PDBQT receptor file of N, H, CA, C and O in Angstrom, charges set to zero:
ATOM      1  N   MET A   1      36.668 156.324 127.823  1.00  0.00    +0.000 N 
ATOM      2  CA  MET A   1      38.120 156.306 127.772  1.00  0.00    +0.000 C 
ATOM      3  C   MET A   1      38.667 157.253 128.836  1.00  0.00    +0.000 C 
ATOM      4  O   MET A   1      38.238 158.401 128.950  1.00  0.00    +0.000 OA
ATOM      5  N   GLU A   2      39.605 156.756 129.595  1.00  0.00    +0.000 N 
ATOM      6  H   GLU A   2      39.954 155.823 129.502  1.00  0.00    +0.000 HD
ATOM      7  CA  GLU A   2      40.210 157.554 130.659  1.00  0.00    +0.000 C 
ATOM      8  C   GLU A   2      41.292 158.469 130.092  1.00  0.00    +0.000 C 
ATOM      9  O   GLU A   2      42.126 158.040 129.294  1.00  0.00    +0.000 OA
ATOM     10  N   ILE A   3      41.269 159.706 130.503  1.00  0.00    +0.000 N 
ATOM     11  H   ILE A   3      40.592 160.054 131.151  1.00  0.00    +0.000 HD
ATOM     12  CA  ILE A   3      42.282 160.665 130.080  1.00  0.00    +0.000 C 
ATOM     13  C   ILE A   3      43.323 160.769 131.188  1.00  0.00    +0.000 C 
ATOM     14  O   ILE A   3      42.992 161.017 132.348  1.00  0.00    +0.000 OA
ATOM     15  N   ILE A   4      44.573 160.579 130.818  1.00  0.00    +0.000 N 
ATOM     16  H   ILE A   4      44.843 160.378 129.877  1.00  0.00    +0.000 HD
ATOM     17  CA  ILE A   4      45.664 160.651 131.791  1.00  0.00    +0.000 C 
ATOM     18  C   ILE A   4      46.365 161.988 131.627  1.00  0.00    +0.000 C 
ATOM     19  O   ILE A   4      46.813 162.337 130.535  1.00  0.00    +0.000 OA
ATOM     20  N   ASN A   5      46.455 162.716 132.698  1.00  0.00    +0.000 N 
ATOM     21  H   ASN A   5      46.091 162.432 133.585  1.00  0.00    +0.000 HD
ATOM     22  CA  ASN A   5      47.169 163.991 132.684  1.00  0.00    +0.000 C 
ATOM     23  C   ASN A   5      48.541 163.781 133.305  1.00  0.00    +0.000 C 
ATOM     24  O   ASN A   5      48.681 163.704 134.526  1.00  0.00    +0.000 OA
ATOM     25  N   TYR A   6      49.537 163.690 132.460  1.00  0.00    +0.000 N 
ATOM     26  H   TYR A   6      49.424 163.752 131.468  1.00  0.00    +0.000 HD
ATOM     27  CA  TYR A   6      50.890 163.483 132.940  1.00  0.00    +0.000 C 
ATOM     28  C   TYR A   6      51.462 164.785 133.490  1.00  0.00    +0.000 C 
ATOM     29  O   TYR A   6      51.207 165.869 132.966  1.00  0.00    +0.000 OA
ATOM     30  N   THR A   7      52.241 164.647 134.558  1.00  0.00    +0.000 N 
ATOM     31  H   THR A   7      52.449 163.766 134.984  1.00  0.00    +0.000 HD
ATOM     32  CA  THR A   7      52.907 165.815 135.131  1.00  0.00    +0.000 C 
ATOM     33  C   THR A   7      54.140 166.138 134.301  1.00  0.00    +0.000 C 
ATOM     34  O   THR A   7      54.570 165.343 133.465  1.00  0.00    +0.000 OA
ATOM     35  N   ASP A   8      54.697 167.305 134.542  1.00  0.00    +0.000 N 
ATOM     36  H   ASP A   8      54.348 167.951 135.220  1.00  0.00    +0.000 HD
ATOM     37  CA  ASP A   8      55.940 167.672 133.854  1.00  0.00    +0.000 C 
ATOM     38  C   ASP A   8      57.047 166.687 134.197  1.00  0.00    +0.000 C 
ATOM     39  O   ASP A   8      57.906 166.401 133.363  1.00  0.00    +0.000 OA
ATOM     40  N   GLN A   9      57.031 166.166 135.421  1.00  0.00    +0.000 N 
ATOM     41  H   GLN A   9      56.333 166.398 136.098  1.00  0.00    +0.000 HD
ATOM     42  CA  GLN A   9      58.039 165.189 135.840  1.00  0.00    +0.000 C 
ATOM     43  C   GLN A   9      57.920 163.917 134.991  1.00  0.00    +0.000 C 
ATOM     44  O   GLN A   9      58.931 163.363 134.559  1.00  0.00    +0.000 OA
ATOM     45  N   HIS A  10      56.700 163.460 134.754  1.00  0.00    +0.000 N 
ATOM     46  H   HIS A  10      55.879 163.910 135.104  1.00  0.00    +0.000 HD
ATOM     47  CA  HIS A  10      56.495 162.287 133.902  1.00  0.00    +0.000 C 
ATOM     48  C   HIS A  10      56.980 162.557 132.483  1.00  0.00    +0.000 C 
ATOM     49  O   HIS A  10      57.654 161.725 131.875  1.00  0.00    +0.000 OA
ATOM     50  N   LYS A  11      56.632 163.715 131.971  1.00  0.00    +0.000 N 
ATOM     51  H   LYS A  11      56.084 164.391 132.465  1.00  0.00    +0.000 HD
ATOM     52  CA  LYS A  11      57.031 164.069 130.609  1.00  0.00    +0.000 C 
ATOM     53  C   LYS A  11      58.549 164.148 130.487  1.00  0.00    +0.000 C 
ATOM     54  O   LYS A  11      59.118 163.688 129.497  1.00  0.00    +0.000 OA
ATOM     55  N   ASP A  12      59.205 164.728 131.485  1.00  0.00    +0.000 N 
ATOM     56  H   ASP A  12      58.743 165.102 132.289  1.00  0.00    +0.000 HD
ATOM     57  CA  ASP A  12      60.666 164.824 131.475  1.00  0.00    +0.000 C 
ATOM     58  C   ASP A  12      61.309 163.443 131.513  1.00  0.00    +0.000 C 
ATOM     59  O   ASP A  12      62.299 163.192 130.826  1.00  0.00    +0.000 OA
ATOM     60  N   PHE A  13      60.734 162.538 132.329  1.00  0.00    +0.000 N 
ATOM     61  H   PHE A  13      59.929 162.741 132.887  1.00  0.00    +0.000 HD
ATOM     62  CA  PHE A  13      61.257 161.179 132.417  1.00  0.00    +0.000 C 
ATOM     63  C   PHE A  13      61.141 160.476 131.066  1.00  0.00    +0.000 C 
ATOM     64  O   PHE A  13      62.079 159.807 130.634  1.00  0.00    +0.000 OA
ATOM     65  N   ARG A  14      60.007 160.623 130.404  1.00  0.00    +0.000 N 
ATOM     66  H   ARG A  14      59.245 161.167 130.756  1.00  0.00    +0.000 HD
ATOM     67  CA  ARG A  14      59.810 160.001 129.096  1.00  0.00    +0.000 C 
ATOM     68  C   ARG A  14      60.826 160.512 128.086  1.00  0.00    +0.000 C 
ATOM     69  O   ARG A  14      61.369 159.730 127.306  1.00  0.00    +0.000 OA
ATOM     70  N   ILE A  15      61.087 161.804 128.091  1.00  0.00    +0.000 N 
ATOM     71  H   ILE A  15      60.646 162.439 128.725  1.00  0.00    +0.000 HD
ATOM     72  CA  ILE A  15      62.067 162.388 127.173  1.00  0.00    +0.000 C 
ATOM     73  C   ILE A  15      63.461 161.844 127.470  1.00  0.00    +0.000 C 
ATOM     74  O   ILE A  15      64.200 161.463 126.562  1.00  0.00    +0.000 OA
ATOM     75  N   LYS A  16      63.807 161.815 128.755  1.00  0.00    +0.000 N 
ATOM     76  H   LYS A  16      63.206 162.124 129.493  1.00  0.00    +0.000 HD
ATOM     77  CA  LYS A  16      65.126 161.321 129.171  1.00  0.00    +0.000 C 
ATOM     78  C   LYS A  16      65.296 159.846 128.784  1.00  0.00    +0.000 C 
ATOM     79  O   LYS A  16      66.345 159.450 128.277  1.00  0.00    +0.000 OA
ATOM     80  N   ALA A  17      64.269 159.047 129.023  1.00  0.00    +0.000 N 
ATOM     81  H   ALA A  17      63.416 159.368 129.435  1.00  0.00    +0.000 HD
ATOM     82  CA  ALA A  17      64.335 157.621 128.691  1.00  0.00    +0.000 C 
ATOM     83  C   ALA A  17      64.460 157.417 127.185  1.00  0.00    +0.000 C 
ATOM     84  O   ALA A  17      65.242 156.581 126.731  1.00  0.00    +0.000 OA
ATOM     85  N   ARG A  18      63.695 158.173 126.418  1.00  0.00    +0.000 N 
ATOM     86  H   ARG A  18      63.060 158.852 126.787  1.00  0.00    +0.000 HD
ATOM     87  CA  ARG A  18      63.748 158.046 124.962  1.00  0.00    +0.000 C 
ATOM     88  C   ARG A  18      65.139 158.405 124.437  1.00  0.00    +0.000 C 
ATOM     89  O   ARG A  18      65.683 157.698 123.589  1.00  0.00    +0.000 OA
ATOM     90  N   LYS A  19      65.708 159.492 124.933  1.00  0.00    +0.000 N 
ATOM     91  H   LYS A  19      65.266 160.066 125.622  1.00  0.00    +0.000 HD
ATOM     92  CA  LYS A  19      67.047 159.903 124.490  1.00  0.00    +0.000 C 
ATOM     93  C   LYS A  19      68.090 158.854 124.852  1.00  0.00    +0.000 C 
ATOM     94  O   LYS A  19      68.988 158.564 124.061  1.00  0.00    +0.000 OA
ATOM     95  N   PHE A  20      67.968 158.288 126.049  1.00  0.00    +0.000 N 
ATOM     96  H   PHE A  20      67.238 158.523 126.691  1.00  0.00    +0.000 HD
ATOM     97  CA  PHE A  20      68.902 157.248 126.475  1.00  0.00    +0.000 C 
ATOM     98  C   PHE A  20      68.801 156.037 125.546  1.00  0.00    +0.000 C 
ATOM     99  O   PHE A  20      69.817 155.505 125.098  1.00  0.00    +0.000 OA
ATOM    100  N   MET A  21      67.583 155.611 125.262  1.00  0.00    +0.000 N 
ATOM    101  H   MET A  21      66.758 156.044 125.626  1.00  0.00    +0.000 HD
ATOM    102  CA  MET A  21      67.389 154.462 124.375  1.00  0.00    +0.000 C 
ATOM    103  C   MET A  21      67.979 154.726 122.992  1.00  0.00    +0.000 C 
ATOM    104  O   MET A  21      68.648 153.866 122.418  1.00  0.00    +0.000 OA
ATOM    105  N   GLU A  22      67.726 155.915 122.467  1.00  0.00    +0.000 N 
ATOM    106  H   GLU A  22      67.183 156.613 122.933  1.00  0.00    +0.000 HD
ATOM    107  CA  GLU A  22      68.227 156.252 121.131  1.00  0.00    +0.000 C 
ATOM    108  C   GLU A  22      69.749 156.278 121.081  1.00  0.00    +0.000 C 
ATOM    109  O   GLU A  22      70.348 155.885 120.080  1.00  0.00    +0.000 OA
ATOM    110  N   LYS A  23      70.374 156.740 122.156  1.00  0.00    +0.000 N 
ATOM    111  H   LYS A  23      69.887 157.060 122.970  1.00  0.00    +0.000 HD
ATOM    112  CA  LYS A  23      71.830 156.877 122.177  1.00  0.00    +0.000 C 
ATOM    113  C   LYS A  23      72.546 155.592 122.592  1.00  0.00    +0.000 C 
ATOM    114  O   LYS A  23      73.547 155.216 121.981  1.00  0.00    +0.000 OA
ATOM    115  N   GLU A  24      72.045 154.923 123.617  1.00  0.00    +0.000 N 
ATOM    116  H   GLU A  24      71.232 155.228 124.114  1.00  0.00    +0.000 HD
ATOM    117  CA  GLU A  24      72.794 153.824 124.228  1.00  0.00    +0.000 C 
ATOM    118  C   GLU A  24      72.285 152.422 123.888  1.00  0.00    +0.000 C 
ATOM    119  O   GLU A  24      73.070 151.473 123.883  1.00  0.00    +0.000 OA
ATOM    120  N   VAL A  25      71.011 152.275 123.608  1.00  0.00    +0.000 N 
ATOM    121  H   VAL A  25      70.374 153.046 123.611  1.00  0.00    +0.000 HD
ATOM    122  CA  VAL A  25      70.457 150.933 123.429  1.00  0.00    +0.000 C 
ATOM    123  C   VAL A  25      70.245 150.583 121.960  1.00  0.00    +0.000 C 
ATOM    124  O   VAL A  25      70.768 149.577 121.479  1.00  0.00    +0.000 OA
ATOM    125  N   ILE A  26      69.497 151.390 121.259  1.00  0.00    +0.000 N 
ATOM    126  H   ILE A  26      69.073 152.207 121.649  1.00  0.00    +0.000 HD
ATOM    127  CA  ILE A  26      69.141 151.057 119.873  1.00  0.00    +0.000 C 
ATOM    128  C   ILE A  26      70.359 150.772 118.994  1.00  0.00    +0.000 C 
ATOM    129  O   ILE A  26      70.323 149.816 118.219  1.00  0.00    +0.000 OA
ATOM    130  N   PRO A  27      71.437 151.560 119.080  1.00  0.00    +0.000 N 
ATOM    131  CA  PRO A  27      72.596 151.264 118.229  1.00  0.00    +0.000 C 
ATOM    132  C   PRO A  27      73.274 149.925 118.553  1.00  0.00    +0.000 C 
ATOM    133  O   PRO A  27      74.034 149.405 117.736  1.00  0.00    +0.000 OA
ATOM    134  N   ASN A  28      73.007 149.372 119.727  1.00  0.00    +0.000 N 
ATOM    135  H   ASN A  28      72.389 149.795 120.391  1.00  0.00    +0.000 HD
ATOM    136  CA  ASN A  28      73.703 148.165 120.167  1.00  0.00    +0.000 C 
ATOM    137  C   ASN A  28      72.827 146.925 120.267  1.00  0.00    +0.000 C 
ATOM    138  O   ASN A  28      73.342 145.821 120.442  1.00  0.00    +0.000 OA
ATOM    139  N   VAL A  29      71.536 147.084 120.159  1.00  0.00    +0.000 N 
ATOM    140  H   VAL A  29      71.117 147.981 120.017  1.00  0.00    +0.000 HD
ATOM    141  CA  VAL A  29      70.631 145.984 120.470  1.00  0.00    +0.000 C 
ATOM    142  C   VAL A  29      70.832 144.765 119.570  1.00  0.00    +0.000 C 
ATOM    143  O   VAL A  29      70.728 143.637 120.051  1.00  0.00    +0.000 OA
ATOM    144  N   GLU A  30      71.111 144.951 118.303  1.00  0.00    +0.000 N 
ATOM    145  H   GLU A  30      71.196 145.867 117.912  1.00  0.00    +0.000 HD
ATOM    146  CA  GLU A  30      71.335 143.796 117.418  1.00  0.00    +0.000 C 
ATOM    147  C   GLU A  30      72.514 142.959 117.887  1.00  0.00    +0.000 C 
ATOM    148  O   GLU A  30      72.432 141.731 117.933  1.00  0.00    +0.000 OA
ATOM    149  N   GLN A  31      73.609 143.624 118.235  1.00  0.00    +0.000 N 
ATOM    150  H   GLN A  31      73.675 144.621 118.197  1.00  0.00    +0.000 HD
ATOM    151  CA  GLN A  31      74.796 142.911 118.706  1.00  0.00    +0.000 C 
ATOM    152  C   GLN A  31      74.512 142.192 120.021  1.00  0.00    +0.000 C 
ATOM    153  O   GLN A  31      74.915 141.044 120.209  1.00  0.00    +0.000 OA
ATOM    154  N   TRP A  32      73.825 142.868 120.917  1.00  0.00    +0.000 N 
ATOM    155  H   TRP A  32      73.498 143.801 120.764  1.00  0.00    +0.000 HD
ATOM    156  CA  TRP A  32      73.499 142.255 122.206  1.00  0.00    +0.000 C 
ATOM    157  C   TRP A  32      72.611 141.033 122.023  1.00  0.00    +0.000 C 
ATOM    158  O   TRP A  32      72.768 140.034 122.724  1.00  0.00    +0.000 OA
ATOM    159  N   GLU A  33      71.685 141.112 121.088  1.00  0.00    +0.000 N 
ATOM    160  H   GLU A  33      71.557 141.923 120.518  1.00  0.00    +0.000 HD
ATOM    161  CA  GLU A  33      70.820 139.961 120.835  1.00  0.00    +0.000 C 
ATOM    162  C   GLU A  33      71.612 138.802 120.249  1.00  0.00    +0.000 C 
ATOM    163  O   GLU A  33      71.373 137.649 120.606  1.00  0.00    +0.000 OA
ATOM    164  N   LYS A  34      72.550 139.091 119.355  1.00  0.00    +0.000 N 
ATOM    165  H   LYS A  34      72.745 140.028 119.065  1.00  0.00    +0.000 HD
ATOM    166  CA  LYS A  34      73.399 138.032 118.794  1.00  0.00    +0.000 C 
ATOM    167  C   LYS A  34      74.203 137.361 119.897  1.00  0.00    +0.000 C 
ATOM    168  O   LYS A  34      74.327 136.136 119.935  1.00  0.00    +0.000 OA
ATOM    169  N   GLU A  35      74.746 138.177 120.795  1.00  0.00    +0.000 N 
ATOM    170  H   GLU A  35      74.645 139.171 120.765  1.00  0.00    +0.000 HD
ATOM    171  CA  GLU A  35      75.570 137.660 121.885  1.00  0.00    +0.000 C 
ATOM    172  C   GLU A  35      74.725 137.118 123.033  1.00  0.00    +0.000 C 
ATOM    173  O   GLU A  35      75.226 136.439 123.929  1.00  0.00    +0.000 OA
ATOM    174  N   ARG A  36      73.418 137.435 122.983  1.00  0.00    +0.000 N 
ATOM    175  H   ARG A  36      73.011 137.986 122.255  1.00  0.00    +0.000 HD
ATOM    176  CA  ARG A  36      72.495 137.066 124.063  1.00  0.00    +0.000 C 
ATOM    177  C   ARG A  36      73.001 137.590 125.403  1.00  0.00    +0.000 C 
ATOM    178  O   ARG A  36      72.928 136.916 126.430  1.00  0.00    +0.000 OA
ATOM    179  N   LEU A  37      73.515 138.810 125.353  1.00  0.00    +0.000 N 
ATOM    180  H   LEU A  37      73.574 139.357 124.518  1.00  0.00    +0.000 HD
ATOM    181  CA  LEU A  37      74.110 139.413 126.539  1.00  0.00    +0.000 C 
ATOM    182  C   LEU A  37      74.082 140.930 126.425  1.00  0.00    +0.000 C 
ATOM    183  O   LEU A  37      74.413 141.499 125.385  1.00  0.00    +0.000 OA
ATOM    184  N   MET A  38      73.690 141.553 127.487  1.00  0.00    +0.000 N 
ATOM    185  H   MET A  38      73.421 141.091 128.332  1.00  0.00    +0.000 HD
ATOM    186  CA  MET A  38      73.791 143.010 127.580  1.00  0.00    +0.000 C 
ATOM    187  C   MET A  38      74.974 143.286 128.500  1.00  0.00    +0.000 C 
ATOM    188  O   MET A  38      74.952 142.873 129.659  1.00  0.00    +0.000 OA
ATOM    189  N   PRO A  39      75.999 143.969 128.017  1.00  0.00    +0.000 N 
ATOM    190  CA  PRO A  39      77.226 144.130 128.801  1.00  0.00    +0.000 C 
ATOM    191  C   PRO A  39      77.028 144.932 130.086  1.00  0.00    +0.000 C 
ATOM    192  O   PRO A  39      76.120 145.755 130.204  1.00  0.00    +0.000 OA
ATOM    193  N   LYS A  40      77.906 144.660 131.029  1.00  0.00    +0.000 N 
ATOM    194  H   LYS A  40      78.643 143.992 130.933  1.00  0.00    +0.000 HD
ATOM    195  CA  LYS A  40      77.856 145.370 132.312  1.00  0.00    +0.000 C 
ATOM    196  C   LYS A  40      77.961 146.873 132.126  1.00  0.00    +0.000 C 
ATOM    197  O   LYS A  40      77.367 147.638 132.886  1.00  0.00    +0.000 OA
ATOM    198  N   SER A  41      78.708 147.298 131.129  1.00  0.00    +0.000 N 
ATOM    199  H   SER A  41      79.191 146.677 130.512  1.00  0.00    +0.000 HD
ATOM    200  CA  SER A  41      78.871 148.734 130.892  1.00  0.00    +0.000 C 
ATOM    201  C   SER A  41      77.531 149.394 130.561  1.00  0.00    +0.000 C 
ATOM    202  O   SER A  41      77.296 150.545 130.930  1.00  0.00    +0.000 OA
ATOM    203  N   ALA A  42      76.663 148.675 129.874  1.00  0.00    +0.000 N 
ATOM    204  H   ALA A  42      76.853 147.740 129.574  1.00  0.00    +0.000 HD
ATOM    205  CA  ALA A  42      75.337 149.220 129.551  1.00  0.00    +0.000 C 
ATOM    206  C   ALA A  42      74.498 149.357 130.814  1.00  0.00    +0.000 C 
ATOM    207  O   ALA A  42      73.800 150.354 131.001  1.00  0.00    +0.000 OA
ATOM    208  N   TRP A  43      74.569 148.349 131.680  1.00  0.00    +0.000 N 
ATOM    209  H   TRP A  43      75.136 147.539 131.528  1.00  0.00    +0.000 HD
ATOM    210  CA  TRP A  43      73.843 148.422 132.955  1.00  0.00    +0.000 C 
ATOM    211  C   TRP A  43      74.366 149.579 133.796  1.00  0.00    +0.000 C 
ATOM    212  O   TRP A  43      73.599 150.287 134.448  1.00  0.00    +0.000 OA
ATOM    213  N   LYS A  44      75.683 149.760 133.769  1.00  0.00    +0.000 N 
ATOM    214  H   LYS A  44      76.306 149.185 133.239  1.00  0.00    +0.000 HD
ATOM    215  CA  LYS A  44      76.284 150.855 134.536  1.00  0.00    +0.000 C 
ATOM    216  C   LYS A  44      75.771 152.208 134.036  1.00  0.00    +0.000 C 
ATOM    217  O   LYS A  44      75.431 153.081 134.834  1.00  0.00    +0.000 OA
ATOM    218  N   LYS A  45      75.719 152.375 132.719  1.00  0.00    +0.000 N 
ATOM    219  H   LYS A  45      75.996 151.666 132.071  1.00  0.00    +0.000 HD
ATOM    220  CA  LYS A  45      75.211 153.627 132.148  1.00  0.00    +0.000 C 
ATOM    221  C   LYS A  45      73.750 153.847 132.520  1.00  0.00    +0.000 C 
ATOM    222  O   LYS A  45      73.331 154.976 132.778  1.00  0.00    +0.000 OA
ATOM    223  N   MET A  46      72.976 152.764 132.547  1.00  0.00    +0.000 N 
ATOM    224  H   MET A  46      73.316 151.847 132.337  1.00  0.00    +0.000 HD
ATOM    225  CA  MET A  46      71.573 152.889 132.950  1.00  0.00    +0.000 C 
ATOM    226  C   MET A  46      71.473 153.370 134.391  1.00  0.00    +0.000 C 
ATOM    227  O   MET A  46      70.642 154.218 134.717  1.00  0.00    +0.000 OA
ATOM    228  N   GLY A  47      72.323 152.823 135.245  1.00  0.00    +0.000 N 
ATOM    229  H   GLY A  47      72.998 152.135 134.980  1.00  0.00    +0.000 HD
ATOM    230  CA  GLY A  47      72.333 153.248 136.642  1.00  0.00    +0.000 C 
ATOM    231  C   GLY A  47      72.766 154.688 136.799  1.00  0.00    +0.000 C 
ATOM    232  O   GLY A  47      72.163 155.448 137.557  1.00  0.00    +0.000 OA
ATOM    233  N   GLU A  48      73.809 155.062 136.084  1.00  0.00    +0.000 N 
ATOM    234  H   GLU A  48      74.299 154.445 135.469  1.00  0.00    +0.000 HD
ATOM    235  CA  GLU A  48      74.306 156.439 136.159  1.00  0.00    +0.000 C 
ATOM    236  C   GLU A  48      73.268 157.443 135.664  1.00  0.00    +0.000 C 
ATOM    237  O   GLU A  48      73.228 158.586 136.118  1.00  0.00    +0.000 OA
ATOM    238  N   ALA A  49      72.430 157.000 134.729  1.00  0.00    +0.000 N 
ATOM    239  H   ALA A  49      72.463 156.071 134.360  1.00  0.00    +0.000 HD
ATOM    240  CA  ALA A  49      71.384 157.874 134.191  1.00  0.00    +0.000 C 
ATOM    241  C   ALA A  49      70.161 157.925 135.112  1.00  0.00    +0.000 C 
ATOM    242  O   ALA A  49      69.239 158.710 134.891  1.00  0.00    +0.000 OA
ATOM    243  N   GLY A  50      70.166 157.079 136.146  1.00  0.00    +0.000 N 
ATOM    244  H   GLY A  50      70.915 156.441 136.326  1.00  0.00    +0.000 HD
ATOM    245  CA  GLY A  50      69.068 157.106 137.109  1.00  0.00    +0.000 C 
ATOM    246  C   GLY A  50      67.912 156.178 136.790  1.00  0.00    +0.000 C 
ATOM    247  O   GLY A  50      66.817 156.351 137.326  1.00  0.00    +0.000 OA
ATOM    248  N   PHE A  51      68.134 155.189 135.920  1.00  0.00    +0.000 N 
ATOM    249  H   PHE A  51      69.023 155.049 135.484  1.00  0.00    +0.000 HD
ATOM    250  CA  PHE A  51      67.058 154.284 135.546  1.00  0.00    +0.000 C 
ATOM    251  C   PHE A  51      67.014 153.009 136.376  1.00  0.00    +0.000 C 
ATOM    252  O   PHE A  51      66.071 152.229 136.242  1.00  0.00    +0.000 OA
ATOM    253  N   LEU A  52      67.990 152.782 137.214  1.00  0.00    +0.000 N 
ATOM    254  H   LEU A  52      68.755 153.416 137.322  1.00  0.00    +0.000 HD
ATOM    255  CA  LEU A  52      67.998 151.602 138.077  1.00  0.00    +0.000 C 
ATOM    256  C   LEU A  52      67.937 152.034 139.537  1.00  0.00    +0.000 C 
ATOM    257  O   LEU A  52      68.423 153.103 139.907  1.00  0.00    +0.000 OA
ATOM    258  N   CYS A  53      67.344 151.199 140.337  1.00  0.00    +0.000 N 
ATOM    259  H   CYS A  53      66.950 150.331 140.037  1.00  0.00    +0.000 HD
ATOM    260  CA  CYS A  53      67.251 151.516 141.776  1.00  0.00    +0.000 C 
ATOM    261  C   CYS A  53      68.502 151.083 142.506  1.00  0.00    +0.000 C 
ATOM    262  O   CYS A  53      68.605 151.267 143.718  1.00  0.00    +0.000 OA
TER     263      CYS A  53
């Protein structure tokens, strides 16, 4: 089994992504699935948080 040693940068990214998901995605995902649409405002927040290129 390969052991992966994550850097502090990787760990920080994981924490940031998890917090974003908990705050912005999870509370809305049921509604988005019903509508079959993720609103532009959600994409904008993802970009502002640095998750989009």
